C-alpha positions in Angstrom: -32.4 -94.8 109.7 -30.1 -95.7 112.6 -27.3 -93.3 112.2 -25.8 -90.7 109.8 -24.0 -93.2 107.6 -27.2 -95.2 107.2 -29.1 -92.1 106.2 -26.4 -91.0 103.7 -26.3 -94.6 102.3 -30.0 -94.7 101.7 -30.2 -91.2 100.4 -27.4 -91.8 98.0 -28.8 -95.1 96.8 -32.2 -93.6 96.2 -30.7 -90.8 94.2 -28.5 -93.2 92.3 -31.4 -95.5 91.4 -33.4 -92.5 90.3 -30.6 -91.1 88.0 -29.9 -94.5 86.4 -33.6 -95.3 85.9 -34.3 -91.7 84.5 -33.0 -92.9 81.1 -36.2 -95.0 80.9 -38.3 -91.9 81.2 -36.8 -90.6 77.9 -37.7 -93.8 76.1 -41.2 -94.0 77.6 -41.9 -90.3 77.1 -42.6 -89.8 80.9 -41.4 -86.9 83.0 -38.4 -87.9 85.1 -40.1 -86.1 88.1 -42.7 -88.9 88.1 -39.9 -91.5 88.3 -38.4 -89.9 91.5 -41.9 -89.8 93.1 -42.2 -93.4 92.3 -38.8 -94.3 93.7 -39.7 -92.5 96.9 -43.0 -94.3 97.2 -41.4 -97.7 96.6 -38.7 -96.9 99.2 -41.3 -95.7 101.8 -43.0 -97.5 104.6 -45.6 -99.2 102.4 -43.1 -100.0 99.6 -40.4 -102.6 99.2 -37.9 -100.4 101.0 -40.0 -100.1 104.2 -38.4 -96.8 105.2 -40.5 -95.1 107.9 -40.8 -91.4 107.2 -43.6 -89.0 108.3 -41.6 -85.9 109.1 -43.8 -83.3 107.4 -41.7 -80.4 108.8 -38.5 -81.7 107.1 -40.4 -82.3 103.9 -41.7 -78.7 104.0 -38.2 -77.3 104.6 -36.7 -79.4 101.8 -39.6 -78.5 99.4 -39.3 -74.7 100.0 -35.5 -74.9 99.6 -35.7 -76.9 96.4 -38.4 -74.6 94.9 -36.3 -71.5 95.7 -33.4 -72.9 93.7 -35.7 -74.2 90.8 -37.4 -70.8 90.5 -34.0 -69.0 90.6 -32.7 -71.1 87.7 -35.9 -70.8 85.8 -35.8 -67.0 86.1 -32.2 -66.9 84.8 -33.3 -68.8 81.7 -36.3 -66.6 80.9 -35.5 -64.0 78.3 -36.5 -60.4 78.8 -38.3 -60.5 75.4 -40.4 -63.4 76.7 -41.3 -61.6 79.8 -42.5 -58.6 77.8 -44.6 -60.7 75.4 -46.2 -62.9 78.1 -46.3 -60.8 81.2 -49.9 -59.7 81.4 -51.5 -63.1 80.3 -49.2 -64.8 82.9 -50.2 -62.3 85.6 -53.9 -62.8 84.8 -53.5 -66.6 85.0 -51.4 -66.4 88.1 -54.1 -64.4 90.0 -57.6 -64.7 88.5 -56.8 -68.0 86.9 -55.8 -69.6 90.2 -58.9 -68.2 92.0 -61.2 -69.5 89.2 -59.5 -72.9 89.2 -59.5 -73.3 92.9 -63.2 -72.3 93.2 -64.3 -74.7 90.5 -62.3 -77.6 91.9 -63.4 -76.7 95.5 -67.1 -76.8 94.6 -66.8 -80.1 92.8 -64.8 -81.6 95.6 -67.3 -80.4 98.1 -70.1 -82.2 96.2 -68.1 -85.3 95.5 -66.6 -85.9 99.0 -69.5 -84.6 101.0 -67.4 -82.4 103.1 -67.7 -78.9 104.5 -67.5 -76.3 101.8 -64.4 -74.8 103.4 -62.6 -78.1 103.1 -63.6 -78.4 99.5 -62.3 -74.9 98.8 -59.1 -75.6 100.7 -58.5 -78.6 98.5 -59.2 -76.4 95.4 -56.7 -73.8 96.7 -54.1 -76.5 97.1 -54.3 -77.9 93.6 -55.2 -74.6 92.0 -51.7 -73.5 91.0 -49.3 -75.0 88.3 -45.9 -76.2 89.3 -42.7 -74.4 88.2 -40.5 -77.5 88.6 -42.8 -79.6 86.3 -43.4 -76.9 83.7 -39.7 -75.7 83.4 -38.5 -79.3 83.2 -41.0 -80.6 80.6 -41.0 -77.6 78.3 -37.2 -77.5 78.1 -36.7 -81.2 77.8 -39.5 -82.5 75.7 -37.8 -81.6 72.4 -40.5 -79.1 71.2 -40.4 -75.4 70.6 -43.3 -73.1 71.3 -43.5 -69.4 70.3 -42.4 -67.0 73.0 -45.9 -65.9 74.0 -47.2 -69.4 74.6 -44.1 -70.9 76.2 -43.4 -67.7 78.2 -47.0 -67.6 79.5 -46.7 -71.2 80.8 -43.3 -70.6 82.4 -44.0 -67.1 83.9 -47.5 -68.3 85.2 -45.9 -71.3 87.0 -43.2 -69.0 88.5 -45.6 -66.3 89.6 -48.8 -68.2 90.8 -47.4 -69.5 94.1 -48.2 -66.3 96.1 -51.9 -66.5 95.2 -52.1 -70.2 95.9 -50.4 -69.8 99.3 -52.6 -66.9 100.2 -55.8 -68.9 99.4 -54.5 -71.9 101.4 -53.7 -69.7 104.4 -57.1 -67.9 104.2 -59.0 -71.2 104.1 -56.9 -72.8 107.0 -57.6 -69.7 109.2 -61.3 -69.9 108.3 -61.3 -73.6 109.3 -59.4 -73.1 112.6 -61.6 -70.1 113.5 -58.7 -67.7 113.7 -59.5 -65.6 110.6 -60.3 -62.0 111.0 -60.4 -60.9 107.4 -61.9 -57.7 106.1 -61.9 -56.7 102.4 -59.2 -54.1 103.2 -57.1 -56.6 105.1 -57.3 -59.1 102.3 -56.3 -56.5 99.7 -53.4 -55.4 102.0 -52.3 -59.1 102.2 -52.4 -59.5 98.5 -50.5 -56.3 97.8 -47.9 -57.2 100.4 -47.2 -60.6 98.9 -46.9 -59.3 95.3 -45.3 -55.8 95.9 -42.7 -57.0 98.4 -41.8 -60.0 96.4 -41.7 -57.9 93.2 -39.7 -55.0 94.4 -37.2 -56.8 96.6 -36.7 -59.4 93.9 -35.9 -56.9 91.2 -33.7 -54.8 93.6 -31.9 -57.8 94.8 -31.2 -58.8 91.2 -29.6 -55.5 90.5 -27.4 -55.8 93.7 -26.4 -59.4 92.7 -25.4 -58.2 89.2 -23.2 -55.6 90.7 -21.5 -58.2 92.9 -21.0 -60.5 90.0 -19.3 -57.7 88.1 -17.0 -56.6 90.9 -16.1 -59.8 92.8 -13.2 -62.0 91.5 -13.9 -65.5 92.6 -12.9 -69.1 91.7 -15.2 -70.1 88.8 -17.0 -72.7 90.8 -18.0 -70.2 93.5 -20.1 -67.9 91.2 -23.0 -70.4 91.1 -22.8 -70.8 94.9 -22.9 -67.0 95.3 -26.0 -66.8 93.1 -27.8 -69.5 95.1 -26.9 -68.3 98.5 -27.9 -64.7 97.6 -31.2 -66.1 96.2 -31.9 -68.0 99.4 -31.2 -64.9 101.5 -33.7 -62.9 99.4 -36.2 -65.8 99.4 -36.1 -66.2 103.2 -35.9 -62.5 103.9 -39.0 -61.6 101.8 -40.9 -64.4 103.4 -40.0 -63.0 106.8 -41.3 -59.6 105.8 -44.6 -61.1 104.7 -44.0 -61.0 101.0 -43.7 -63.8 98.4 -40.3 -65.3 98.5 -41.1 -67.5 95.5 -41.9 -64.4 93.3 -38.9 -62.5 94.6 -36.4 -65.3 93.8 -37.9 -65.8 90.3 -37.6 -62.1 89.5 -34.1 -62.0 90.9 -33.1 -64.8 88.5 -34.8 -62.9 85.6 -32.7 -59.8 86.3 -29.4 -61.7 86.6 -30.0 -63.8 83.6 -30.8 -60.8 81.4 -28.0 -58.5 82.6 -25.6 -57.1 80.0 -22.9 -59.1 81.6 -24.4 -62.5 82.0 -22.9 -65.3 84.1 -20.7 -67.5 82.0 -22.1 -70.7 80.5 -20.2 -72.8 83.1 -22.1 -71.0 85.8 -25.4 -71.7 84.0 -24.5 -75.4 83.8 -23.8 -75.6 87.5 -27.1 -73.9 88.2 -28.9 -76.5 86.0 -27.2 -79.2 88.0 -28.3 -77.7 91.3 -31.8 -77.2 90.0 -31.9 -80.8 88.8 -30.6 -82.1 92.2 -33.3 -79.9 93.9 -36.0 -81.4 91.8 -34.9 -84.9 92.3 -34.3 -84.6 96.0 -37.7 -82.8 96.5 -39.7 -85.4 94.7 -37.9 -88.3 96.4 -38.6 -87.0 99.9 -42.3 -86.2 98.9 -42.6 -89.7 97.6 -41.3 -91.1 100.9 -43.9 -89.0 102.7 -47.0 -90.5 101.1 -48.6 -93.7 102.0 -49.8 -95.6 98.9 -52.2 -97.6 100.9 -54.1 -94.5 102.1 -53.9 -93.0 98.7 -55.4 -96.0 97.0 -58.4 -95.8 99.4 -59.4 -92.5 97.9 -58.2 -93.3 94.4 -61.6 -93.0 92.7 -62.3 -89.7 94.2 -58.9 -88.4 93.5 -59.0 -89.5 89.8 -62.4 -87.8 89.4 -61.1 -84.6 90.9 -58.0 -84.7 88.7 -60.2 -85.3 85.6 -62.5 -82.4 86.5 -59.4 -80.2 87.1 -57.8 -81.1 83.7 -60.9 -81.2 81.6 -63.1 -78.5 83.0 -61.8 -76.2 85.8 -58.4 -75.4 84.2 -59.6 -75.0 80.6 -62.5 -72.8 81.7 -60.3 -70.6 83.8 -57.7 -70.3 81.0 -60.2 -69.4 78.3 -61.8 -66.7 80.5 -58.5 -65.3 81.5 -57.0 -65.2 78.0 -60.1 -63.6 76.2 -58.6 -60.1 76.3 -55.3 -61.3 74.8 -54.3 -62.4 71.3 -54.1 -66.1 71.4 -55.3 -68.6 68.9 -57.9 -71.1 70.2 -55.3 -74.0 69.7 -52.9 -72.0 71.9 -55.5 -71.5 74.6 -56.3 -75.2 74.7 -52.6 -76.0 74.9 -52.0 -73.6 77.7 -54.9 -75.2 79.6 -53.5 -78.7 79.0 -50.0 -77.9 80.2 -51.3 -76.8 83.6 -49.1 -79.3 85.3 -49.4 -80.2 89.0 -46.3 -81.1 90.9 -44.3 -80.4 94.0 -46.1 -77.1 94.8 -49.6 -78.7 95.5 -48.0 -81.4 97.6 -46.1 -78.8 99.7 -49.3 -76.7 100.1 -51.0 -79.9 101.2 -48.5 -80.1 104.1 -49.9 -76.7 105.5 -53.2 -78.3 106.8 -51.2 -81.3 108.2 -48.9 -79.0 110.1 -51.8 -76.9 111.3 -53.5 -80.0 112.8 -56.7 -79.7 110.8 -59.2 -82.5 110.8 -59.2 -84.4 107.5 -55.8 -83.0 106.6 -54.5 -86.5 105.8 -57.3 -87.0 103.3 -56.5 -83.7 101.7 -52.8 -84.7 101.4 -53.5 -88.2 100.0 -56.0 -86.8 97.4 -53.5 -84.0 96.4 -50.7 -86.5 95.9 -52.9 -88.7 93.7 -54.0 -85.6 91.6 -50.3 -84.8 91.1 -49.6 -88.3 89.9 -52.4 -88.3 87.4 -51.4 -84.9 86.1 -47.7 -85.9 85.7 -48.6 -89.2 84.1 -51.3 -88.0 81.7 -50.5 -84.3 81.0 -46.7 -84.6 81.5 -46.3 -87.5 79.1 -48.4 -85.9 76.4 -46.9 -82.4 76.3 -45.2 -82.9 72.9 -48.0 -85.0 71.4 -50.7 -82.5 72.2 -48.5 -79.6 70.9 -48.3 -81.4 67.5 -52.0 -82.2 67.4 -52.9 -78.6 68.1 -50.3 -77.2 65.7 -48.8 -74.9 68.3 -45.1 -75.7 67.4 -42.6 -73.6 65.5 -39.5 -74.9 63.9 -36.5 -75.2 66.2 -33.6 -73.1 64.8 -30.3 -74.7 63.9 -27.9 -74.7 66.9 -24.3 -75.7 67.6 -23.6 -79.2 68.9 -21.5 -77.7 71.8 -20.9 -74.1 72.9 -17.7 -73.0 74.7 -17.8 -69.3 75.9 -14.4 -67.6 75.9 -15.2 -64.0 76.8 -18.4 -62.4 78.1 -18.3 -58.7 78.5 -20.8 -55.9 78.0 -19.4 -54.8 74.6 -17.7 -58.1 73.5 -18.5 -61.7 73.7 -16.6 -64.6 72.0 -17.1 -68.3 72.0 -15.9 -71.4 70.2 -18.8 -73.5 68.9 -18.9 -77.0 67.4 -21.0 -77.8 64.3 -21.6 -81.0 62.4 -21.9 -80.4 58.6 -25.3 -81.7 57.5 -26.1 -82.9 53.9 -27.2 -80.1 51.6 -25.8 -77.5 54.1 -25.0 -74.0 52.5 -21.3 -74.5 53.6 -21.0 -77.3 51.1 -21.3 -74.6 48.3 -17.9 -74.4 46.4 -18.1 -70.6 46.9 -18.2 -70.8 50.8 -15.0 -69.8 52.6 -15.0 -70.3 56.4 -11.7 -68.5 57.0 -12.5 -64.9 55.9 -11.3 -63.6 59.3 -12.9 -60.1 59.4 -15.5 -58.5 61.5 -18.4 -59.8 59.4 -17.2 -63.5 59.0 -16.4 -66.3 61.4 -13.1 -68.2 61.6 -12.6 -71.9 61.5 -10.2 -73.0 64.3 -10.5 -76.8 64.0 -11.9 -79.4 61.7 -12.1 -83.2 62.2 -12.9 -85.4 59.2 -13.1 -89.2 59.5 -11.8 -88.9 63.0 -8.6 -87.1 61.8 -7.7 -83.4 62.2 -7.5 -81.4 59.0 -5.5 -78.3 58.1 -7.6 -75.1 58.6 -5.2 -72.7 56.9 -6.4 -71.0 53.7 -9.7 -71.8 51.9 -11.6 -74.7 53.4 -13.9 -77.1 51.5 -16.3 -78.9 53.9 -17.8 -82.4 53.5 -21.0 -83.7 55.0 -20.2 -85.2 58.5 -17.3 -82.9 59.2 -17.0 -81.7 62.8 -16.1 -78.0 62.8 -15.1 -75.6 65.5 -15.7 -71.9 64.8 -14.6 -68.8 66.7 -17.7 -66.5 66.8 -19.2 -63.5 68.3 -22.2 -64.7 70.4 -24.6 -62.6 68.4 -23.5 -64.4 65.1 -24.1 -68.0 66.4 -27.6 -68.4 65.0 -26.6 -67.2 61.5 -23.6 -69.5 61.3 -25.6 -72.5 62.7 -28.0 -72.0 59.7 -25.0 -72.3 57.3 -24.1 -75.8 58.7 -27.7 -77.0 58.9 -29.2 -79.1 56.0 -32.6 -80.4 55.2 -34.7 -81.7 58.0 -35.8 -85.3 58.3 -39.0 -86.3 56.5 -42.0 -85.7 58.8 -40.5 -83.1 60.9 -41.7 -79.5 61.0 -39.5 -77.6 58.6 -38.9 -73.9 58.3 -40.2 -73.9 54.7 -43.5 -75.4 55.4 -44.1 -73.3 58.4 -42.7 -69.8 57.4 -43.2 -70.2 53.6 -41.3 -70.5 50.4 -39.9 -67.0 50.5 -38.1 -64.7 52.9 -38.9 -61.0 52.5 -37.3 -57.9 54.1 -39.3 -56.0 56.8 -38.9 -52.8 54.9 -40.5 -54.3 51.8 -43.7 -52.3 50.8 -47.1 -53.8 51.1 -48.0 -52.0 47.8 -45.5 -54.2 46.0 -47.2 -57.4 47.3 -50.6 -56.0 46.4 -49.6 -55.3 42.8 -47.7 -58.6 42.4 -50.4 -60.9 43.7 -53.6 -58.8 42.8 -54.7 -58.3 46.4 -57.5 -55.9 47.4 -56.9 -54.0 50.6 -57.4 -50.5 52.3 -55.2 -47.8 50.8 -54.0 -46.8 54.3 -52.5 -50.3 54.8 -51.1 -50.4 51.3 -48.8 -47.5 52.0 -47.1 -49.3 54.9 -44.1 -51.6 55.0 -44.6 -55.2 55.7 -43.1 -54.9 59.1 -45.4 -52.0 59.9 -48.5 -53.9 58.7 -47.6 -56.8 61.0 -47.0 -54.5 64.0 -50.3 -52.7 63.3 -52.3 -55.9 63.1 -50.4 -57.9 65.8 -50.0 -55.3 68.5 -47.0 -54.1 70.6 -45.1 -57.3 71.3 -45.3 -59.7 68.3 -43.2 -62.9 68.5 -41.6 -65.3 66.1 -44.3 -67.5 64.6 -47.0 -64.8 64.7 -48.8 -64.5 61.3 -51.4 -62.6 59.4 -53.2 -63.3 56.1 -53.0 -61.0 53.1 -55.4 -62.2 50.5 -54.1 -65.6 49.5 -50.8 -65.0 51.1 -49.7 -65.8 54.6 -47.0 -63.6 56.3 -45.2 -65.1 59.3 -42.6 -63.5 61.5 -39.4 -65.5 61.0 -36.9 -63.6 63.1 -37.1 -61.0 65.9 -34.6 -58.9 67.9 -36.6 -57.6 70.9 -39.7 -56.0 69.4 -38.0 -55.4 66.0 -38.9 -57.7 63.1 -35.9 -58.8 61.2 -37.2 -61.3 58.7 -40.6 -62.4 57.4 -41.7 -65.6 55.7 -44.2 -65.5 52.8 -46.3 -68.6 51.9 -48.4 -68.8 48.8 -51.9 -70.3 48.8 -51.9 -70.6 52.6 -55.7 -71.3 52.6 -54.9 -74.8 51.3 -52.3 -75.5 54.0 -53.1 -74.1 57.5 -49.8 -75.3 58.9 
């Protein structure tokens, strides 16, 4: 790279090639992050591009900057209800789970590579944590829907496990360099400093940023820049104080994304673009950093370690950590399978290189190969394994496009586009879309056969119509259901998942008992159906949770926070477990 223009030309070309080629990943079912790693490797010194690049300091800087933006965006898209339902399982996996995984992989690597135990444990610590960039990207773009507890556990774990992984890596490097002076009290202080500083400053910073967003009047394009710059200040500041900047910036995003006055959708779209660019740039530069020739020299050992991690170390850690929590066995296996490795292990592998440790290049090459195997095998099978293990729940109907108009604490309005599906409820002759009162939406535009139609008076829809409705944001889901028809054959439908009937949460269990001849305890018989579900499922049930009542299956169909709004009833569920 001779000069600035050459650098910009190469960087732009690499990014452009990656973006254009990313459409292939959708067809092949591969994570696009794997593509950018591949483009970087091909452009590197051993690839067709022949670009010499071995600047670990620059890669470390870019990686940390990109991860801060990715975690900030991920936090903004995590619902508070998800956080409540999945907090403790996630925290357990992010702490004890990382330690168990790192220990298991470390012992195996020590035996396989014939290295000092400290080097083996260092490798285990490097690959012991899941990667937020990979998990966020794949779960949100794979076309599947998990219940909040499973999906939230995976996302929050990946956003919160970096402090423990970094701590373990730093401890092992100091043990190897002979500079470690750790006592049990010092270790505990270090752990508490990482989590408490990161947690407290992240939450407090989120409140401050929410206040700024309410009071400042900026050009619309500057709000996302304000959020990112504030997030970077918190990230770097917490790191300087000895806390976990990764945890802080994730929690900051969580507070901002769940504030009463949320950033408008346009800001969220800009944040998505910045997070996408951060992921692409980070994986490109990490791909440039690796030497495929060196990596292939250790390919057999790396594949063996990756297989042990995916098939033994991670599943054992997940099963042990989730034993105290209410997960089905299929859900535990799925959480263990989606323990994706990505940019975080590669960045952690830069630590020993920058510290000048012996065998650091070996650790880096094996880590990179483990990440490739994880993205290639686990990343490409996220939706397939979800279907095999029956951990999916039906995706709710949604607008084709959403256009927010007003977003205030006590009033939110938007215009949403819908396409009328065959057999949709709006095709009923009794449906009127222009009852413009507080309980009904208003149709503001309709396109039929590529021609605008009159929307005054009563409207009779036809299948294929494109319709724009003026809605309160809280009514969008209900209206979307009115435009949705039957699902395609073979897809998971609401009826075969939730059941043939919808019952009210205040319905009495006693009525069900008498109607279907079910024997049960008198104390439960006096409860409402919602109370029975709450009693059996615990404090934070989520949509998709279910219980059996004799030959019936009751499944939570709709939630508002911790309040059950609708329940599905399926008859003869013992014959159809799905």
